[in-house]
PDBQT receptor file of N, H, CA, C and O in Angstrom, charges set to zero:
ATOM      1  N   MET A   1     -47.052 -70.816  73.094  1.00  0.00    +0.000 N 
ATOM      2  CA  MET A   1     -48.066 -70.174  73.774  1.00  0.00    +0.000 C 
ATOM      3  C   MET A   1     -48.050 -69.862  75.117  1.00  0.00    +0.000 C 
ATOM      4  O   MET A   1     -47.667 -70.706  75.928  1.00  0.00    +0.000 OA
ATOM      5  N   GLU A   2     -48.535 -68.398  75.584  1.00  0.00    +0.000 N 
ATOM      6  H   GLU A   2     -48.845 -67.712  74.926  1.00  0.00    +0.000 HD
ATOM      7  CA  GLU A   2     -48.600 -68.392  76.882  1.00  0.00    +0.000 C 
ATOM      8  C   GLU A   2     -49.825 -68.977  77.747  1.00  0.00    +0.000 C 
ATOM      9  O   GLU A   2     -50.902 -69.320  77.259  1.00  0.00    +0.000 OA
ATOM     10  N   ILE A   3     -49.534 -69.026  78.908  1.00  0.00    +0.000 N 
ATOM     11  H   ILE A   3     -48.658 -68.748  79.304  1.00  0.00    +0.000 HD
ATOM     12  CA  ILE A   3     -50.334 -69.195  79.923  1.00  0.00    +0.000 C 
ATOM     13  C   ILE A   3     -52.025 -69.010  79.699  1.00  0.00    +0.000 C 
ATOM     14  O   ILE A   3     -52.932 -69.842  79.746  1.00  0.00    +0.000 OA
ATOM     15  N   ARG A   4     -52.028 -67.561  79.437  1.00  0.00    +0.000 N 
ATOM     16  H   ARG A   4     -51.292 -66.885  79.399  1.00  0.00    +0.000 HD
ATOM     17  CA  ARG A   4     -53.348 -66.827  79.191  1.00  0.00    +0.000 C 
ATOM     18  C   ARG A   4     -53.852 -67.178  78.004  1.00  0.00    +0.000 C 
ATOM     19  O   ARG A   4     -55.079 -67.190  77.904  1.00  0.00    +0.000 OA
ATOM     20  N   ASP A   5     -53.091 -67.513  76.929  1.00  0.00    +0.000 N 
ATOM     21  H   ASP A   5     -52.094 -67.503  77.010  1.00  0.00    +0.000 HD
ATOM     22  CA  ASP A   5     -53.579 -68.046  75.799  1.00  0.00    +0.000 C 
ATOM     23  C   ASP A   5     -54.140 -69.635  75.972  1.00  0.00    +0.000 C 
ATOM     24  O   ASP A   5     -54.835 -70.270  75.179  1.00  0.00    +0.000 OA
ATOM     25  N   LEU A   6     -53.751 -69.939  76.913  1.00  0.00    +0.000 N 
ATOM     26  H   LEU A   6     -53.187 -69.424  77.558  1.00  0.00    +0.000 HD
ATOM     27  CA  LEU A   6     -53.936 -71.688  76.956  1.00  0.00    +0.000 C 
ATOM     28  C   LEU A   6     -55.453 -71.095  77.811  1.00  0.00    +0.000 C 
ATOM     29  O   LEU A   6     -56.485 -71.680  77.481  1.00  0.00    +0.000 OA
ATOM     30  N   LEU A   7     -55.562 -70.094  78.757  1.00  0.00    +0.000 N 
ATOM     31  H   LEU A   7     -54.723 -69.619  79.024  1.00  0.00    +0.000 HD
ATOM     32  CA  LEU A   7     -56.736 -70.299  79.594  1.00  0.00    +0.000 C 
ATOM     33  C   LEU A   7     -57.844 -69.917  78.692  1.00  0.00    +0.000 C 
ATOM     34  O   LEU A   7     -58.900 -70.548  78.750  1.00  0.00    +0.000 OA
ATOM     35  N   THR A   8     -57.671 -68.797  77.747  1.00  0.00    +0.000 N 
ATOM     36  H   THR A   8     -56.814 -68.285  77.700  1.00  0.00    +0.000 HD
ATOM     37  CA  THR A   8     -58.468 -68.213  76.821  1.00  0.00    +0.000 C 
ATOM     38  C   THR A   8     -59.082 -69.274  76.170  1.00  0.00    +0.000 C 
ATOM     39  O   THR A   8     -60.299 -69.454  76.209  1.00  0.00    +0.000 OA
ATOM     40  N   SER A   9     -58.276 -70.009  75.551  1.00  0.00    +0.000 N 
ATOM     41  H   SER A   9     -57.287 -69.863  75.519  1.00  0.00    +0.000 HD
ATOM     42  CA  SER A   9     -58.679 -71.145  74.819  1.00  0.00    +0.000 C 
ATOM     43  C   SER A   9     -59.639 -71.988  75.049  1.00  0.00    +0.000 C 
ATOM     44  O   SER A   9     -60.572 -72.241  74.286  1.00  0.00    +0.000 OA
ATOM     45  N   ASP A  10     -59.390 -72.546  76.346  1.00  0.00    +0.000 N 
ATOM     46  H   ASP A  10     -58.632 -72.340  76.965  1.00  0.00    +0.000 HD
ATOM     47  CA  ASP A  10     -60.062 -73.496  77.333  1.00  0.00    +0.000 C 
ATOM     48  C   ASP A  10     -61.726 -72.571  77.762  1.00  0.00    +0.000 C 
ATOM     49  O   ASP A  10     -62.891 -72.966  77.817  1.00  0.00    +0.000 OA
ATOM     50  N   SER A  11     -61.164 -71.407  77.965  1.00  0.00    +0.000 N 
ATOM     51  H   SER A  11     -60.218 -71.086  77.920  1.00  0.00    +0.000 HD
ATOM     52  CA  SER A  11     -62.877 -70.806  78.273  1.00  0.00    +0.000 C 
ATOM     53  C   SER A  11     -63.589 -70.557  76.817  1.00  0.00    +0.000 C 
ATOM     54  O   SER A  11     -64.801 -70.759  76.734  1.00  0.00    +0.000 OA
ATOM     55  N   VAL A  12     -62.986 -70.200  75.878  1.00  0.00    +0.000 N 
ATOM     56  H   VAL A  12     -62.002 -70.036  75.945  1.00  0.00    +0.000 HD
ATOM     57  CA  VAL A  12     -63.819 -70.312  74.701  1.00  0.00    +0.000 C 
ATOM     58  C   VAL A  12     -64.456 -71.746  74.184  1.00  0.00    +0.000 C 
ATOM     59  O   VAL A  12     -65.548 -71.812  73.619  1.00  0.00    +0.000 OA
ATOM     60  N   ILE A  13     -63.731 -72.722  74.422  1.00  0.00    +0.000 N 
ATOM     61  H   ILE A  13     -62.844 -72.668  74.881  1.00  0.00    +0.000 HD
ATOM     62  CA  ILE A  13     -64.042 -73.975  74.059  1.00  0.00    +0.000 C 
ATOM     63  C   ILE A  13     -65.081 -74.187  75.189  1.00  0.00    +0.000 C 
ATOM     64  O   ILE A  13     -66.164 -74.638  74.815  1.00  0.00    +0.000 OA
ATOM     65  N   ALA A  14     -64.944 -73.963  76.365  1.00  0.00    +0.000 N 
ATOM     66  H   ALA A  14     -64.064 -73.597  76.669  1.00  0.00    +0.000 HD
ATOM     67  CA  ALA A  14     -65.893 -74.288  77.258  1.00  0.00    +0.000 C 
ATOM     68  C   ALA A  14     -67.065 -73.578  76.600  1.00  0.00    +0.000 C 
ATOM     69  O   ALA A  14     -67.981 -74.262  76.144  1.00  0.00    +0.000 OA
ATOM     70  N   ASN A  15     -67.100 -72.259  76.518  1.00  0.00    +0.000 N 
ATOM     71  H   ASN A  15     -66.356 -71.703  76.888  1.00  0.00    +0.000 HD
ATOM     72  CA  ASN A  15     -68.299 -71.672  76.321  1.00  0.00    +0.000 C 
ATOM     73  C   ASN A  15     -69.106 -72.090  74.900  1.00  0.00    +0.000 C 
ATOM     74  O   ASN A  15     -70.331 -72.061  74.782  1.00  0.00    +0.000 OA
ATOM     75  N   LEU A  16     -68.245 -72.446  73.949  1.00  0.00    +0.000 N 
ATOM     76  H   LEU A  16     -67.249 -72.469  74.045  1.00  0.00    +0.000 HD
ATOM     77  CA  LEU A  16     -68.939 -73.055  72.738  1.00  0.00    +0.000 C 
ATOM     78  C   LEU A  16     -69.775 -74.424  73.302  1.00  0.00    +0.000 C 
ATOM     79  O   LEU A  16     -70.973 -74.541  73.042  1.00  0.00    +0.000 OA
ATOM     80  N   ARG A  17     -69.306 -75.088  73.814  1.00  0.00    +0.000 N 
ATOM     81  H   ARG A  17     -68.333 -74.993  74.025  1.00  0.00    +0.000 HD
ATOM     82  CA  ARG A  17     -69.844 -76.474  74.320  1.00  0.00    +0.000 C 
ATOM     83  C   ARG A  17     -70.997 -75.926  75.286  1.00  0.00    +0.000 C 
ATOM     84  O   ARG A  17     -71.904 -76.735  75.483  1.00  0.00    +0.000 OA
ATOM     85  N   VAL A  18     -71.084 -74.983  75.769  1.00  0.00    +0.000 N 
ATOM     86  H   VAL A  18     -70.347 -74.326  75.609  1.00  0.00    +0.000 HD
ATOM     87  CA  VAL A  18     -72.405 -74.664  76.213  1.00  0.00    +0.000 C 
ATOM     88  C   VAL A  18     -73.362 -74.224  75.649  1.00  0.00    +0.000 C 
ATOM     89  O   VAL A  18     -74.526 -74.433  75.992  1.00  0.00    +0.000 OA
ATOM     90  N   THR A  19     -72.893 -73.356  74.424  1.00  0.00    +0.000 N 
ATOM     91  H   THR A  19     -71.947 -73.187  74.145  1.00  0.00    +0.000 HD
ATOM     92  CA  THR A  19     -73.788 -73.055  73.764  1.00  0.00    +0.000 C 
ATOM     93  C   THR A  19     -74.519 -73.758  73.034  1.00  0.00    +0.000 C 
ATOM     94  O   THR A  19     -75.678 -73.488  72.718  1.00  0.00    +0.000 OA
ATOM     95  N   SER A  20     -73.525 -75.268  72.527  1.00  0.00    +0.000 N 
ATOM     96  H   SER A  20     -72.584 -75.487  72.784  1.00  0.00    +0.000 HD
ATOM     97  CA  SER A  20     -74.108 -75.881  71.766  1.00  0.00    +0.000 C 
ATOM     98  C   SER A  20     -75.284 -76.705  71.961  1.00  0.00    +0.000 C 
ATOM     99  O   SER A  20     -76.253 -77.066  71.293  1.00  0.00    +0.000 OA
ATOM    100  N   LYS A  21     -74.713 -76.904  73.433  1.00  0.00    +0.000 N 
ATOM    101  H   LYS A  21     -73.926 -76.610  73.976  1.00  0.00    +0.000 HD
ATOM    102  CA  LYS A  21     -75.515 -77.833  74.500  1.00  0.00    +0.000 C 
ATOM    103  C   LYS A  21     -77.172 -77.369  74.467  1.00  0.00    +0.000 C 
ATOM    104  O   LYS A  21     -78.107 -78.128  74.214  1.00  0.00    +0.000 OA
ATOM    105  N   LYS A  22     -77.282 -75.616  74.859  1.00  0.00    +0.000 N 
ATOM    106  H   LYS A  22     -76.522 -75.000  75.064  1.00  0.00    +0.000 HD
ATOM    107  CA  LYS A  22     -78.387 -74.815  74.869  1.00  0.00    +0.000 C 
ATOM    108  C   LYS A  22     -79.224 -75.095  73.488  1.00  0.00    +0.000 C 
ATOM    109  O   LYS A  22     -80.434 -75.292  73.596  1.00  0.00    +0.000 OA
ATOM    110  N   GLN A  23     -78.699 -75.115  72.376  1.00  0.00    +0.000 N 
ATOM    111  H   GLN A  23     -77.716 -74.955  72.289  1.00  0.00    +0.000 HD
ATOM    112  CA  GLN A  23     -79.326 -75.227  71.041  1.00  0.00    +0.000 C 
ATOM    113  C   GLN A  23     -79.718 -76.529  70.560  1.00  0.00    +0.000 C 
ATOM    114  O   GLN A  23     -80.416 -76.815  69.587  1.00  0.00    +0.000 OA
ATOM    115  N   ALA A  24     -79.034 -77.421  71.582  1.00  0.00    +0.000 N 
ATOM    116  H   ALA A  24     -78.467 -77.189  72.372  1.00  0.00    +0.000 HD
ATOM    117  CA  ALA A  24     -79.409 -78.827  71.318  1.00  0.00    +0.000 C 
ATOM    118  C   ALA A  24     -80.662 -79.106  72.026  1.00  0.00    +0.000 C 
ATOM    119  O   ALA A  24     -81.408 -80.015  71.664  1.00  0.00    +0.000 OA
ATOM    120  N   LEU A  25     -80.956 -78.200  73.219  1.00  0.00    +0.000 N 
ATOM    121  H   LEU A  25     -80.350 -77.461  73.513  1.00  0.00    +0.000 HD
ATOM    122  CA  LEU A  25     -81.876 -78.738  73.960  1.00  0.00    +0.000 C 
ATOM    123  C   LEU A  25     -82.869 -77.989  73.632  1.00  0.00    +0.000 C 
ATOM    124  O   LEU A  25     -83.958 -78.402  74.030  1.00  0.00    +0.000 OA
ATOM    125  N   GLN A  26     -82.873 -76.501  72.720  1.00  0.00    +0.000 N 
ATOM    126  H   GLN A  26     -81.989 -76.165  72.397  1.00  0.00    +0.000 HD
ATOM    127  CA  GLN A  26     -83.949 -76.061  72.293  1.00  0.00    +0.000 C 
ATOM    128  C   GLN A  26     -84.350 -76.628  71.287  1.00  0.00    +0.000 C 
ATOM    129  O   GLN A  26     -85.553 -76.493  71.063  1.00  0.00    +0.000 OA
ATOM    130  N   GLU A  27     -83.689 -77.306  70.490  1.00  0.00    +0.000 N 
ATOM    131  H   GLU A  27     -82.712 -77.415  70.672  1.00  0.00    +0.000 HD
ATOM    132  CA  GLU A  27     -83.737 -78.009  69.500  1.00  0.00    +0.000 C 
ATOM    133  C   GLU A  27     -84.799 -79.229  69.888  1.00  0.00    +0.000 C 
ATOM    134  O   GLU A  27     -85.054 -80.110  69.066  1.00  0.00    +0.000 OA
TER     135      GLU A  27
């Protein structure tokens, strides 16, 4: 894997965590 792929994966995971936290707070 390239560094770009790793950075992209980290960004996607971070976004998913933020989204899940927002949904949990709304519930």
